[in-house]
C-alpha positions in Angstrom: 0.0 0.0 0.0 1.5 3.4 -1.1 1.2 6.3 1.3 1.9 9.8 -0.2 3.4 12.4 2.2 1.4 15.2 0.6 -1.9 13.4 1.3 -0.8 12.7 4.9 0.1 16.4 5.4 -3.1 17.7 3.9 -5.3 15.3 5.8 -3.6 16.0 9.1 -3.7 19.8 8.5 -7.4 19.7 7.7 -8.2 17.5 10.7 -6.1 19.7 13.1 -7.8 22.8 11.7 -11.2 21.2 12.1 -10.4 20.2 15.7 -9.2 23.7 16.6 -12.2 25.4 14.9 -14.5 23.2 17.0 -12.6 24.0 20.2 -13.0 27.7 19.3 -16.7 27.4 19.9 -15.8 27.1 23.6 -12.4 28.8 23.8 -11.4 32.1 22.2 -8.0 31.9 20.4 -5.3 34.5 21.1 -5.1 35.4 17.4 -7.1 33.8 14.6 -4.1 33.3 12.4 -2.4 31.2 15.1 -5.0 28.5 14.5 -3.6 27.9 11.0 0.0 28.1 12.2 -0.8 25.5 14.9 -2.4 23.2 12.4 0.6 23.5 10.0 3.1 22.8 12.8 1.1 19.9 14.1 0.7 18.3 10.7 4.5 18.6 10.0 5.4 17.1 13.4 3.0 14.2 12.7 5.4 13.1 10.0 7.9 12.1 12.7 5.4 9.7 14.3 6.8 6.6 12.5 10.2 7.1 14.2 8.5 6.3 17.6 6.5 3.2 16.5 9.2 0.9 18.1 7.8 1.7 21.5 4.1 2.2 22.4 4.8 4.3 25.5 7.2 6.7 23.8 4.8 7.0 20.8 1.9 7.9 23.1 4.0 10.5 24.9 5.0 12.0 21.6 1.3 12.1 20.5 0.4 13.8 23.8 3.2 16.4 23.3 1.8 17.1 19.8 -1.7 17.7 21.3 -0.3 20.1 23.9 1.6 22.0 21.1 -1.7 22.1 19.1 -3.4 23.8 22.1 -0.5 26.2 23.3 0.0 28.0 20.0 -3.5 29.4 19.5 -4.8 29.5 23.1 -1.5 30.3 24.9 -0.4 29.1 28.3 -2.7 30.2 31.1 -4.6 28.8 34.1 -7.1 27.1 31.8 -4.4 25.2 29.9 -5.4 21.9 31.4 -9.1 22.4 30.5 -8.1 23.4 27.0 -5.9 20.4 26.5 -8.6 18.0 27.8 -11.2 19.7 25.5 -9.0 19.4 22.5 -8.2 15.7 23.2 -11.9 15.0 23.6 -12.8 16.6 20.3 -9.8 15.0 18.6 -10.8 11.5 19.8 -14.4 12.0 18.6 -13.2 13.0 15.1 -10.5 10.3 15.1 -13.3 7.7 15.6 -15.4 9.3 12.8 -12.3 9.4 10.5 -11.5 5.7 11.2 -15.1 4.8 10.2 -14.8 6.8 7.0 -11.5 5.1 6.1 -13.2 1.8 6.0 -15.3 3.0 3.0 -13.5 5.9 1.5 -10.1 6.7 0.0 -7.9 9.6 1.1 -9.1 12.1 -1.6 -12.7 11.5 -0.7 -11.9 12.0 3.0 -10.1 15.3 2.3 -13.0 16.5 0.2 -15.4 15.7 3.0 -13.2 17.5 5.5 -13.0 20.6 3.4 -16.8 20.7 3.0 -17.3 20.1 6.7 -14.8 22.9 7.5 -16.7 25.4 5.4 -20.0 24.4 7.0 -18.4 24.7 10.5 -17.0 28.1 9.6 -20.5 29.3 8.5 -22.1 27.9 11.7 -19.5 29.6 13.9 -20.1 32.9 12.1 -23.8 32.7 12.7 -23.4 31.7 16.4 -21.0 34.6 16.9 -23.5 37.0 15.3 -26.5 35.9 17.4 -25.0 35.2 20.8 -23.7 38.5 22.0 -24.4 38.3 25.7 -25.4 41.1 28.0 -22.7 42.5 30.3 -20.0 42.7 27.6 -17.5 45.5 27.4 -16.1 46.6 23.9 -14.4 49.6 22.4 -16.2 51.8 19.9 -15.7 55.0 17.9 -18.4 57.6 17.2 -18.1 60.1 14.5 -20.1 63.4 14.4 -19.5 66.6 12.6 -16.0 65.5 11.6 -15.1 64.8 15.2 -14.3 61.3 16.5 -14.4 59.9 20.0 -13.2 56.6 21.3 -15.6 55.3 23.9 -15.7 52.5 26.4 -18.9 50.7 25.5 -21.2 48.3 27.3 -23.5 45.9 25.6 -26.7 45.8 27.6 -30.5 45.8 27.2 -30.6 49.5 28.1 -33.9 48.7 29.7 -34.9 47.6 26.2 -35.0 51.3 25.1 -36.6 51.9 21.6 -37.1 55.0 19.6 -40.5 56.0 18.1 -39.9 53.6 15.2 -39.4 50.7 17.6 -35.7 50.4 16.8 -33.1 49.6 19.5 -31.6 52.8 20.8 -27.9 53.6 21.6 -27.3 55.8 24.7 -24.4 58.1 25.3 -23.4 59.8 28.5 -24.0 63.5 28.9 -20.3 64.3 29.4 -19.3 62.5 26.2 -22.1 64.2 24.3 -20.7 67.6 25.4 -17.2 66.5 24.3 -18.4 65.3 21.0 -20.4 68.4 20.2 -18.2 71.0 21.9 -21.2 72.2 23.9 -21.0 73.4 27.5 -23.3 72.2 30.3 -24.9 75.6 30.3 -25.6 75.3 26.6 -27.3 71.9 27.3 -29.4 73.1 30.2 -30.5 76.2 28.2 -31.2 74.0 25.1 -28.7 76.1 23.2 -27.5 73.5 20.6 -26.2 76.1 18.1 -26.1 74.6 14.6 -26.3 71.0 15.8 -29.3 69.1 14.6 -31.0 67.8 17.7 -34.3 65.9 18.0 -36.3 65.2 21.1 -37.7 61.7 21.0 -40.0 59.6 23.1 -38.1 56.7 24.4 -40.0 53.5 25.3 -38.5 51.4 28.1 -39.7 48.7 30.4 -40.2 51.4 33.0 -42.3 53.6 30.8 -41.8 56.5 28.3 -39.5 59.5 28.6 -38.2 62.3 26.4 -34.5 62.3 25.5 -32.4 64.5 23.3 -31.0 62.6 20.3 -28.8 63.1 17.3 -27.7 61.2 14.2 -24.1 60.1 14.4 -22.3 60.0 11.0 -20.8 56.7 11.9 -20.7 54.3 14.8 -17.9 51.7 14.8 -17.9 48.9 17.3 -14.9 46.5 17.8 -16.1 43.1 18.9 -13.4 40.4 19.3 -11.6 40.7 15.9 -14.6 42.0 14.0 -15.8 45.5 13.2 -19.5 46.4 13.2 -20.3 49.7 11.4 -23.6 51.5 11.8 -24.3 54.5 9.5 -26.5 57.4 10.7 -27.1 55.7 14.1 -29.6 57.4 16.4 -27.9 58.3 19.7 -29.9 59.4 22.7 -28.3 61.4 25.5 -28.7 60.5 29.2 -27.1 61.6 32.4 -28.0 58.4 34.2 -24.9 56.3 33.4 -22.4 54.1 35.2 -18.9 55.6 35.3 -17.5 52.4 33.9 -18.6 53.2 30.4 -19.7 56.0 28.1 -21.8 54.3 25.5 -24.6 51.7 25.9 -25.5 49.6 22.9 -28.3 47.0 22.6 -27.2 43.5 21.4 -30.4 43.6 19.3 -28.9 46.5 17.3 -25.6 44.7 16.8 -27.2 41.4 15.8 -29.1 43.3 13.0 -25.9 44.5 11.3 
């Protein structure tokens, strides 16, 4: 039986990549590109496995070291390293059993093709999960642009008491202090409703506690950095409030983010 090195490399790379992508559902990688590097390194080191076939114990130790390397590169060494290793080995053994079953009926090319298709499907599923599972109580960084001025704001993803505008759309709230910084207004201007040339609109905001009137404006651009992704919202309606926690300056509904 002939075994081609390129087939072994491709198959091991795809399987390692598939394993890591699955683990990423539960563990966030340090950098996304490290997943690919880890799969490449692991597949190359797998070529050395035949050297250790003479001794089962040494062979298993080498395989264990390979598994640890596979985990360390993308997920780094931290206090959760043991959990990450166990999770990776668990996923690896599940896929190994599936792969063994496939080998009884399919050749290497067919298995590689199936792995590629499965990898694309998994990538699509992960993207959808990431989109739809933004949890409450999540801090991110964002940038707001208005009248050619940009502010970097610490942002909190929360229900905002499920605040909606009059069109029943999720509302973004900004602290009064940051609103004054963004518009170059003073507190006296704000209290006297002296908004100069700034287009301000008073809106009825619907929350679970009832209705209230807030000052709002249209931001030219709202850019939110979530993990390694950028969500961009044009002409976002921003309402101003003075009832804010000092830990953040902007409050965004996950419903708004999930719609982008």
